[in-house]
PDB file as gemmi writes it, atoms N, CA and C in Angstrom:
CRYST1    1.000    1.000    1.000  90.00  90.00  90.00 P 1                      
ATOM      1  N   MET A   1       0.886  -1.236  -0.072  1.00  0.00           N  
ATOM      2  CA  MET A   1       0.156   0.095   0.127  1.00  0.00           C  
ATOM      3  C   MET A   1       0.915   1.462   0.097  1.00  0.00           C  
ATOM      4  N   TRP A   2       0.105   2.122  -0.569  1.00  0.00           N  
ATOM      5  CA  TRP A   2       1.413   3.231  -1.094  1.00  0.00           C  
ATOM      6  C   TRP A   2       0.841   4.256  -0.066  1.00  0.00           C  
ATOM      7  N   VAL A   3       1.128   5.253   0.673  1.00  0.00           N  
ATOM      8  CA  VAL A   3       0.769   6.465   1.381  1.00  0.00           C  
ATOM      9  C   VAL A   3       1.127   8.232   0.774  1.00  0.00           C  
ATOM     10  N   LEU A   4       0.223   8.579   0.164  1.00  0.00           N  
ATOM     11  CA  LEU A   4       0.620  10.047   0.110  1.00  0.00           C  
ATOM     12  C   LEU A   4       0.961  10.706   1.653  1.00  0.00           C  
ATOM     13  N   ARG A   5       2.540  11.182   1.440  1.00  0.00           N  
ATOM     14  CA  ARG A   5       3.398  12.143   2.556  1.00  0.00           C  
ATOM     15  C   ARG A   5       2.794  13.620   2.700  1.00  0.00           C  
ATOM     16  N   ALA A   6       2.569  13.802   1.435  1.00  0.00           N  
ATOM     17  CA  ALA A   6       2.620  15.888   1.078  1.00  0.00           C  
ATOM     18  C   ALA A   6       1.226  15.934   1.620  1.00  0.00           C  
ATOM     19  N   PRO A   7       1.116  16.956   2.885  1.00  0.00           N  
ATOM     20  CA  PRO A   7      -0.337  17.565   2.968  1.00  0.00           C  
ATOM     21  C   PRO A   7      -0.600  18.099   1.806  1.00  0.00           C  
ATOM     22  N   LEU A   8      -2.568  17.800   1.926  1.00  0.00           N  
ATOM     23  CA  LEU A   8      -2.744  18.233   0.399  1.00  0.00           C  
ATOM     24  C   LEU A   8      -2.964  19.993   0.332  1.00  0.00           C  
ATOM     25  N   ARG A   9      -2.808  20.391   1.681  1.00  0.00           N  
ATOM     26  CA  ARG A   9      -3.102  22.090   1.824  1.00  0.00           C  
ATOM     27  C   ARG A   9      -1.605  22.725   1.291  1.00  0.00           C  
ATOM     28  N   ALA A  10      -0.549  21.925   1.226  1.00  0.00           N  
ATOM     29  CA  ALA A  10       0.487  22.441   1.165  1.00  0.00           C  
ATOM     30  C   ALA A  10       1.404  21.630  -0.435  1.00  0.00           C  
ATOM     31  N   ILE A  11       1.133  22.186  -1.289  1.00  0.00           N  
ATOM     32  CA  ILE A  11       1.690  21.484  -2.601  1.00  0.00           C  
ATOM     33  C   ILE A  11       2.921  22.217  -3.468  1.00  0.00           C  
ATOM     34  N   ASP A  12       4.001  21.948  -3.427  1.00  0.00           N  
ATOM     35  CA  ASP A  12       4.831  22.334  -4.223  1.00  0.00           C  
ATOM     36  C   ASP A  12       5.165  21.028  -5.338  1.00  0.00           C  
ATOM     37  N   GLY A  13       6.116  21.807  -6.314  1.00  0.00           N  
ATOM     38  CA  GLY A  13       6.200  21.076  -7.178  1.00  0.00           C  
ATOM     39  C   GLY A  13       6.600  19.539  -7.454  1.00  0.00           C  
ATOM     40  N   PHE A  14       7.599  19.214  -6.522  1.00  0.00           N  
ATOM     41  CA  PHE A  14       7.559  17.962  -6.013  1.00  0.00           C  
ATOM     42  C   PHE A  14       6.609  17.317  -5.488  1.00  0.00           C  
ATOM     43  N   SER A  15       5.744  17.630  -4.561  1.00  0.00           N  
ATOM     44  CA  SER A  15       4.629  17.004  -4.335  1.00  0.00           C  
ATOM     45  C   SER A  15       3.526  17.163  -5.259  1.00  0.00           C  
ATOM     46  N   ARG A  16       3.434  18.081  -5.769  1.00  0.00           N  
ATOM     47  CA  ARG A  16       2.590  17.796  -7.207  1.00  0.00           C  
ATOM     48  C   ARG A  16       2.516  16.703  -8.038  1.00  0.00           C  
ATOM     49  N   ILE A  17       3.736  16.453  -8.206  1.00  0.00           N  
ATOM     50  CA  ILE A  17       3.811  15.066  -9.147  1.00  0.00           C  
ATOM     51  C   ILE A  17       3.750  13.588  -8.435  1.00  0.00           C  
ATOM     52  N   LEU A  18       4.137  13.795  -7.279  1.00  0.00           N  
ATOM     53  CA  LEU A  18       3.396  12.780  -6.535  1.00  0.00           C  
ATOM     54  C   LEU A  18       2.354  12.618  -6.367  1.00  0.00           C  
ATOM     55  N   LEU A  19       1.392  13.894  -5.960  1.00  0.00           N  
ATOM     56  CA  LEU A  19      -0.225  13.526  -6.105  1.00  0.00           C  
ATOM     57  C   LEU A  19      -0.831  13.368  -7.207  1.00  0.00           C  
ATOM     58  N   ASP A  20      -0.085  13.610  -8.285  1.00  0.00           N  
ATOM     59  CA  ASP A  20      -0.433  13.168  -9.789  1.00  0.00           C  
ATOM     60  C   ASP A  20      -0.483  11.980  -9.914  1.00  0.00           C  
ATOM     61  N   ASP A  21       1.153  11.451  -9.683  1.00  0.00           N  
ATOM     62  CA  ASP A  21       0.746   9.860  -9.610  1.00  0.00           C  
ATOM     63  C   ASP A  21      -0.118   8.847  -8.895  1.00  0.00           C  
ATOM     64  N   HIS A  22      -0.224   9.163  -7.519  1.00  0.00           N  
ATOM     65  CA  HIS A  22      -1.283   8.718  -6.755  1.00  0.00           C  
ATOM     66  C   HIS A  22      -2.399   8.686  -7.210  1.00  0.00           C  
ATOM     67  N   GLU A  23      -2.843  10.095  -7.611  1.00  0.00           N  
ATOM     68  CA  GLU A  23      -4.269  10.240  -8.403  1.00  0.00           C  
ATOM     69  C   GLU A  23      -4.462   9.036  -9.421  1.00  0.00           C  
ATOM     70  N   LYS A  24      -3.590   8.698 -10.133  1.00  0.00           N  
ATOM     71  CA  LYS A  24      -3.404   8.435 -11.532  1.00  0.00           C  
ATOM     72  C   LYS A  24      -3.711   6.625 -11.201  1.00  0.00           C  
ATOM     73  N   GLN A  25      -2.870   6.491 -10.092  1.00  0.00           N  
ATOM     74  CA  GLN A  25      -2.803   4.956  -9.419  1.00  0.00           C  
ATOM     75  C   GLN A  25      -4.555   5.256  -8.815  1.00  0.00           C  
ATOM     76  N   LEU A  26      -5.345   5.746  -8.283  1.00  0.00           N  
ATOM     77  CA  LEU A  26      -6.425   5.766  -7.863  1.00  0.00           C  
ATOM     78  C   LEU A  26      -7.445   5.265  -9.008  1.00  0.00           C  
ATOM     79  N   ASP A  27      -7.241   5.996  -9.866  1.00  0.00           N  
ATOM     80  CA  ASP A  27      -7.593   5.880 -11.457  1.00  0.00           C  
ATOM     81  C   ASP A  27      -7.925   4.290 -11.718  1.00  0.00           C  
ATOM     82  N   ALA A  28      -6.761   4.095 -11.757  1.00  0.00           N  
ATOM     83  CA  ALA A  28      -6.445   2.371 -12.011  1.00  0.00           C  
ATOM     84  C   ALA A  28      -6.943   1.651 -11.190  1.00  0.00           C  
ATOM     85  N   VAL A  29      -6.977   1.650 -10.029  1.00  0.00           N  
ATOM     86  CA  VAL A  29      -7.381   0.843  -9.203  1.00  0.00           C  
ATOM     87  C   VAL A  29      -8.963   0.949  -9.059  1.00  0.00           C  
ATOM     88  N   LYS A  30      -9.593   2.269  -9.516  1.00  0.00           N  
ATOM     89  CA  LYS A  30     -11.144   1.997  -9.716  1.00  0.00           C  
ATOM     90  C   LYS A  30     -11.121   1.383 -11.189  1.00  0.00           C  
ATOM     91  N   ALA A  31     -10.896   1.999 -12.011  1.00  0.00           N  
ATOM     92  CA  ALA A  31     -11.098   0.827 -13.229  1.00  0.00           C  
ATOM     93  C   ALA A  31     -10.813  -0.501 -13.699  1.00  0.00           C  
ATOM     94  N   GLY A  32      -9.810  -0.773 -12.153  1.00  0.00           N  
ATOM     95  CA  GLY A  32     -10.049  -2.582 -11.725  1.00  0.00           C  
ATOM     96  C   GLY A  32     -10.936  -3.128 -10.927  1.00  0.00           C  
ATOM     97  N   GLY A  33     -11.949  -2.186 -10.616  1.00  0.00           N  
ATOM     98  CA  GLY A  33     -13.198  -2.578 -10.378  1.00  0.00           C  
ATOM     99  C   GLY A  33     -13.257  -2.691  -8.634  1.00  0.00           C  
ATOM    100  N   VAL A  34     -12.144  -1.951  -8.172  1.00  0.00           N  
ATOM    101  CA  VAL A  34     -12.295  -1.963  -6.743  1.00  0.00           C  
ATOM    102  C   VAL A  34     -13.484  -0.833  -6.015  1.00  0.00           C  
ATOM    103  N   LYS A  35     -14.625  -1.766  -5.304  1.00  0.00           N  
ATOM    104  CA  LYS A  35     -15.643  -0.807  -5.153  1.00  0.00           C  
ATOM    105  C   LYS A  35     -15.366  -0.363  -3.731  1.00  0.00           C  
ATOM    106  N   PHE A  36     -14.842  -0.657  -2.503  1.00  0.00           N  
ATOM    107  CA  PHE A  36     -14.666  -0.085  -1.256  1.00  0.00           C  
ATOM    108  C   PHE A  36     -13.135   0.164  -0.978  1.00  0.00           C  
ATOM    109  N   TYR A  37     -12.790   1.067  -0.654  1.00  0.00           N  
ATOM    110  CA  TYR A  37     -11.304   1.405  -0.180  1.00  0.00           C  
ATOM    111  C   TYR A  37     -11.596   1.839   1.494  1.00  0.00           C  
ATOM    112  N   TRP A  38     -10.902   0.902   2.207  1.00  0.00           N  
ATOM    113  CA  TRP A  38     -10.679   1.225   3.691  1.00  0.00           C  
ATOM    114  C   TRP A  38      -9.355   1.625   4.149  1.00  0.00           C  
ATOM    115  N   THR A  39      -9.569   3.005   4.806  1.00  0.00           N  
ATOM    116  CA  THR A  39      -8.459   3.099   5.819  1.00  0.00           C  
ATOM    117  C   THR A  39      -8.639   3.730   7.099  1.00  0.00           C  
ATOM    118  N   GLY A  40      -7.172   3.309   7.418  1.00  0.00           N  
ATOM    119  CA  GLY A  40      -7.503   3.418   9.354  1.00  0.00           C  
ATOM    120  C   GLY A  40      -5.692   3.698   9.888  1.00  0.00           C  
ATOM    121  N   ALA A  41      -5.854   4.494  10.615  1.00  0.00           N  
ATOM    122  CA  ALA A  41      -4.580   4.942  11.301  1.00  0.00           C  
ATOM    123  C   ALA A  41      -4.676   5.229  13.066  1.00  0.00           C  
ATOM    124  N   GLY A  42      -3.523   5.190  13.750  1.00  0.00           N  
ATOM    125  CA  GLY A  42      -3.540   5.150  15.237  1.00  0.00           C  
ATOM    126  C   GLY A  42      -3.388   7.105  15.288  1.00  0.00           C  
ATOM    127  N   THR A  43      -4.055   7.198  16.734  1.00  0.00           N  
ATOM    128  CA  THR A  43      -3.774   8.445  16.865  1.00  0.00           C  
ATOM    129  C   THR A  43      -2.474   9.250  16.999  1.00  0.00           C  
ATOM    130  N   THR A  44      -1.419   8.539  17.214  1.00  0.00           N  
ATOM    131  CA  THR A  44       0.049   8.754  17.368  1.00  0.00           C  
ATOM    132  C   THR A  44       0.781   7.934  15.935  1.00  0.00           C  
ATOM    133  N   ASP A  45       0.011   7.310  15.160  1.00  0.00           N  
ATOM    134  CA  ASP A  45       0.932   6.674  13.874  1.00  0.00           C  
ATOM    135  C   ASP A  45       1.518   7.372  13.346  1.00  0.00           C  
ATOM    136  N   MET A  46       2.833   6.918  12.951  1.00  0.00           N  
ATOM    137  CA  MET A  46       3.759   7.865  12.133  1.00  0.00           C  
ATOM    138  C   MET A  46       2.865   7.999  10.759  1.00  0.00           C  
ATOM    139  N   ALA A  47       2.296   7.091  10.490  1.00  0.00           N  
ATOM    140  CA  ALA A  47       1.313   7.608   9.102  1.00  0.00           C  
ATOM    141  C   ALA A  47       0.344   7.998   9.050  1.00  0.00           C  
ATOM    142  N   ARG A  48      -0.310   8.615  10.423  1.00  0.00           N  
ATOM    143  CA  ARG A  48      -1.518   9.199  10.211  1.00  0.00           C  
ATOM    144  C   ARG A  48      -1.940  10.312   9.504  1.00  0.00           C  
ATOM    145  N   GLU A  49      -0.738  11.315   9.106  1.00  0.00           N  
ATOM    146  CA  GLU A  49      -1.079  12.359   8.307  1.00  0.00           C  
ATOM    147  C   GLU A  49      -1.279  11.967   6.996  1.00  0.00           C  
ATOM    148  N   GLY A  50      -0.315  10.859   6.771  1.00  0.00           N  
ATOM    149  CA  GLY A  50      -0.483  10.228   5.246  1.00  0.00           C  
ATOM    150  C   GLY A  50      -1.734   9.445   4.845  1.00  0.00           C  
ATOM    151  N   THR A  51      -2.131   8.789   5.805  1.00  0.00           N  
ATOM    152  CA  THR A  51      -3.412   7.976   5.691  1.00  0.00           C  
ATOM    153  C   THR A  51      -4.625   9.190   5.550  1.00  0.00           C  
ATOM    154  N   MET A  52      -4.773  10.102   6.511  1.00  0.00           N  
ATOM    155  CA  MET A  52      -5.511  10.755   6.367  1.00  0.00           C  
ATOM    156  C   MET A  52      -5.723  11.528   4.962  1.00  0.00           C  
ATOM    157  N   ASN A  53      -4.427  12.282   4.367  1.00  0.00           N  
ATOM    158  CA  ASN A  53      -4.538  12.506   3.065  1.00  0.00           C  
ATOM    159  C   ASN A  53      -5.316  11.472   1.849  1.00  0.00           C  
ATOM    160  N   LEU A  54      -4.824  10.126   2.119  1.00  0.00           N  
ATOM    161  CA  LEU A  54      -5.159   9.054   1.113  1.00  0.00           C  
ATOM    162  C   LEU A  54      -6.514   9.509   1.179  1.00  0.00           C  
ATOM    163  N   HIS A  55      -7.575   9.002   2.623  1.00  0.00           N  
ATOM    164  CA  HIS A  55      -8.638   9.206   2.388  1.00  0.00           C  
ATOM    165  C   HIS A  55      -9.205   9.795   1.692  1.00  0.00           C  
ATOM    166  N   THR A  56      -8.615  10.914   2.056  1.00  0.00           N  
ATOM    167  CA  THR A  56      -9.384  12.336   1.003  1.00  0.00           C  
ATOM    168  C   THR A  56      -9.492  11.900  -0.635  1.00  0.00           C  
ATOM    169  N   LEU A  57      -8.659  11.498  -1.000  1.00  0.00           N  
ATOM    170  CA  LEU A  57      -8.094  11.092  -2.281  1.00  0.00           C  
ATOM    171  C   LEU A  57      -9.226  10.363  -2.868  1.00  0.00           C  
ATOM    172  N   VAL A  58      -9.300   9.178  -1.741  1.00  0.00           N  
ATOM    173  CA  VAL A  58     -10.183   8.059  -1.980  1.00  0.00           C  
ATOM    174  C   VAL A  58     -11.451   8.696  -2.036  1.00  0.00           C  
ATOM    175  N   GLU A  59     -11.872   9.404  -1.253  1.00  0.00           N  
ATOM    176  CA  GLU A  59     -13.294  10.281  -1.565  1.00  0.00           C  
ATOM    177  C   GLU A  59     -13.101  11.166  -2.503  1.00  0.00           C  
ATOM    178  N   LYS A  60     -12.619  11.800  -3.275  1.00  0.00           N  
ATOM    179  CA  LYS A  60     -12.239  12.413  -4.223  1.00  0.00           C  
ATOM    180  C   LYS A  60     -12.614  11.665  -5.407  1.00  0.00           C  
ATOM    181  N   HIS A  61     -12.212  10.931  -5.862  1.00  0.00           N  
ATOM    182  CA  HIS A  61     -12.117   9.893  -6.956  1.00  0.00           C  
ATOM    183  C   HIS A  61     -13.202   8.970  -6.585  1.00  0.00           C  
ATOM    184  N   GLY A  62     -14.530   9.357  -5.843  1.00  0.00           N  
ATOM    185  CA  GLY A  62     -15.601   8.502  -5.793  1.00  0.00           C  
ATOM    186  C   GLY A  62     -15.682   7.090  -5.020  1.00  0.00           C  
ATOM    187  N   PHE A  63     -14.752   6.690  -4.407  1.00  0.00           N  
ATOM    188  CA  PHE A  63     -14.700   5.653  -3.780  1.00  0.00           C  
ATOM    189  C   PHE A  63     -15.539   5.217  -2.734  1.00  0.00           C  
ATOM    190  N   LYS A  64     -16.719   4.153  -2.575  1.00  0.00           N  
ATOM    191  CA  LYS A  64     -17.499   4.012  -1.143  1.00  0.00           C  
ATOM    192  C   LYS A  64     -16.124   3.518  -0.226  1.00  0.00           C  
ATOM    193  N   THR A  65     -15.701   4.287   0.964  1.00  0.00           N  
ATOM    194  CA  THR A  65     -14.609   4.493   1.849  1.00  0.00           C  
ATOM    195  C   THR A  65     -15.258   4.677   3.347  1.00  0.00           C  
ATOM    196  N   SER A  66     -14.081   4.421   4.141  1.00  0.00           N  
ATOM    197  CA  SER A  66     -14.267   5.046   5.573  1.00  0.00           C  
ATOM    198  C   SER A  66     -13.196   4.737   6.254  1.00  0.00           C  
ATOM    199  N   TYR A  67     -12.687   6.119   7.523  1.00  0.00           N  
ATOM    200  CA  TYR A  67     -11.675   5.750   7.742  1.00  0.00           C  
ATOM    201  C   TYR A  67     -12.003   5.442   9.099  1.00  0.00           C  
ATOM    202  N   LYS A  68     -11.051   4.640   9.642  1.00  0.00           N  
ATOM    203  CA  LYS A  68     -11.093   4.405  11.200  1.00  0.00           C  
ATOM    204  C   LYS A  68      -9.748   4.899  11.971  1.00  0.00           C  
ATOM    205  N   GLU A  69      -9.853   5.562  12.881  1.00  0.00           N  
ATOM    206  CA  GLU A  69      -8.780   6.217  13.833  1.00  0.00           C  
ATOM    207  C   GLU A  69      -8.991   5.566  15.564  1.00  0.00           C  
ATOM    208  N   ILE A  70      -8.067   4.707  15.933  1.00  0.00           N  
ATOM    209  CA  ILE A  70      -8.105   4.433  17.206  1.00  0.00           C  
ATOM    210  C   ILE A  70      -6.759   4.654  18.094  1.00  0.00           C  
ATOM    211  N   PRO A  71      -7.047   4.918  19.186  1.00  0.00           N  
ATOM    212  CA  PRO A  71      -5.294   5.117  20.441  1.00  0.00           C  
ATOM    213  C   PRO A  71      -4.360   4.277  19.844  1.00  0.00           C  
ATOM    214  N   GLY A  72      -3.163   4.782  19.737  1.00  0.00           N  
ATOM    215  CA  GLY A  72      -2.213   3.834  19.292  1.00  0.00           C  
ATOM    216  C   GLY A  72      -1.319   4.413  18.245  1.00  0.00           C  
ATOM    217  N   ALA A  73      -0.163   3.699  17.853  1.00  0.00           N  
ATOM    218  CA  ALA A  73       1.032   4.119  17.053  1.00  0.00           C  
ATOM    219  C   ALA A  73       0.979   2.942  15.732  1.00  0.00           C  
ATOM    220  N   HIS A  74       2.025   3.189  14.973  1.00  0.00           N  
ATOM    221  CA  HIS A  74       1.936   1.935  14.370  1.00  0.00           C  
ATOM    222  C   HIS A  74       2.590   0.520  14.775  1.00  0.00           C  
ATOM    223  N   TYR A  75       1.790  -0.390  15.407  1.00  0.00           N  
ATOM    224  CA  TYR A  75       2.348  -1.355  15.833  1.00  0.00           C  
ATOM    225  C   TYR A  75       1.202  -2.296  15.429  1.00  0.00           C  
ATOM    226  N   TRP A  76       1.562  -3.918  16.021  1.00  0.00           N  
ATOM    227  CA  TRP A  76       0.886  -5.212  15.510  1.00  0.00           C  
ATOM    228  C   TRP A  76      -0.785  -4.850  16.133  1.00  0.00           C  
ATOM    229  N   PHE A  77      -0.748  -4.444  17.416  1.00  0.00           N  
ATOM    230  CA  PHE A  77      -1.774  -4.553  18.176  1.00  0.00           C  
ATOM    231  C   PHE A  77      -2.870  -3.334  17.628  1.00  0.00           C  
ATOM    232  N   LEU A  78      -2.642  -2.623  17.242  1.00  0.00           N  
ATOM    233  CA  LEU A  78      -3.600  -1.360  16.158  1.00  0.00           C  
ATOM    234  C   LEU A  78      -3.975  -2.559  15.188  1.00  0.00           C  
ATOM    235  N   TRP A  79      -3.146  -2.912  14.031  1.00  0.00           N  
ATOM    236  CA  TRP A  79      -3.441  -3.665  13.252  1.00  0.00           C  
ATOM    237  C   TRP A  79      -4.436  -4.996  13.637  1.00  0.00           C  
ATOM    238  N   ARG A  80      -4.127  -5.346  14.179  1.00  0.00           N  
ATOM    239  CA  ARG A  80      -5.124  -6.516  14.392  1.00  0.00           C  
ATOM    240  C   ARG A  80      -6.632  -6.481  14.808  1.00  0.00           C  
ATOM    241  N   ASP A  81      -6.648  -4.952  15.499  1.00  0.00           N  
ATOM    242  CA  ASP A  81      -8.135  -4.290  15.662  1.00  0.00           C  
ATOM    243  C   ASP A  81      -8.411  -4.131  14.385  1.00  0.00           C  
ATOM    244  N   PHE A  82      -7.672  -3.199  13.793  1.00  0.00           N  
ATOM    245  CA  PHE A  82      -8.202  -3.238  12.118  1.00  0.00           C  
ATOM    246  C   PHE A  82      -8.310  -4.209  11.191  1.00  0.00           C  
ATOM    247  N   LEU A  83      -7.989  -5.464  11.209  1.00  0.00           N  
ATOM    248  CA  LEU A  83      -8.177  -6.001  10.550  1.00  0.00           C  
ATOM    249  C   LEU A  83      -9.170  -7.101  10.746  1.00  0.00           C  
ATOM    250  N   GLY A  84      -9.713  -7.094  12.406  1.00  0.00           N  
ATOM    251  CA  GLY A  84     -11.055  -7.452  12.724  1.00  0.00           C  
ATOM    252  C   GLY A  84     -11.943  -6.859  12.159  1.00  0.00           C  
ATOM    253  N   ASP A  85     -11.883  -5.545  12.099  1.00  0.00           N  
ATOM    254  CA  ASP A  85     -13.189  -4.303  11.397  1.00  0.00           C  
ATOM    255  C   ASP A  85     -13.096  -4.717   9.985  1.00  0.00           C  
ATOM    256  N   TYR A  86     -11.822  -4.965   9.148  1.00  0.00           N  
ATOM    257  CA  TYR A  86     -11.855  -4.823   7.635  1.00  0.00           C  
ATOM    258  C   TYR A  86     -12.679  -6.383   7.469  1.00  0.00           C  
ATOM    259  N   GLY A  87     -12.068  -7.394   8.436  1.00  0.00           N  
ATOM    260  CA  GLY A  87     -12.462  -8.439   7.912  1.00  0.00           C  
ATOM    261  C   GLY A  87     -14.406  -8.515   7.901  1.00  0.00           C  
ATOM    262  N   SER A  88     -14.608  -7.935   9.194  1.00  0.00           N  
ATOM    263  CA  SER A  88     -16.282  -7.978   9.011  1.00  0.00           C  
ATOM    264  C   SER A  88     -16.995  -7.216   7.872  1.00  0.00           C  
ATOM    265  N   ILE A  89     -16.349  -6.216   7.317  1.00  0.00           N  
ATOM    266  CA  ILE A  89     -16.734  -5.462   6.179  1.00  0.00           C  
ATOM    267  C   ILE A  89     -16.511  -6.250   4.780  1.00  0.00           C  
ATOM    268  N   LEU A  90     -15.406  -6.968   4.549  1.00  0.00           N  
ATOM    269  CA  LEU A  90     -15.283  -7.639   3.685  1.00  0.00           C  
ATOM    270  C   LEU A  90     -15.936  -9.179   3.636  1.00  0.00           C  
ATOM    271  N   PHE A  91     -16.325  -9.700   4.807  1.00  0.00           N  
ATOM    272  CA  PHE A  91     -17.111 -10.978   4.559  1.00  0.00           C  
ATOM    273  C   PHE A  91     -18.491 -10.981   4.577  1.00  0.00           C  
ATOM    274  N   ARG A  92     -18.909  -9.621   5.031  1.00  0.00           N  
ATOM    275  CA  ARG A  92     -20.491  -9.491   4.744  1.00  0.00           C  
ATOM    276  C   ARG A  92     -21.302  -9.995   4.094  1.00  0.00           C  
TER     277      ARG A  92                                                      
END                                                                             
């Protein structure tokens, strides 16, 4: 999974190139038939800002999506909870 690291509110030239690339990737994912895009992060996760930015892009591209944030950092116990939540969505 890729994560957009550049804040959407402060786009410089290099970040604009990255954003354009991510948008092309999302277009390809949508064209591939993906109907739901799940995102999540911990409140102190090093990837929190990037995940929030990704979620914004996913919404912009018209995906059905959800974003979940729970207390914690980027470690297994956080992702274990997320896997349970995602699994319940996946196997409905």
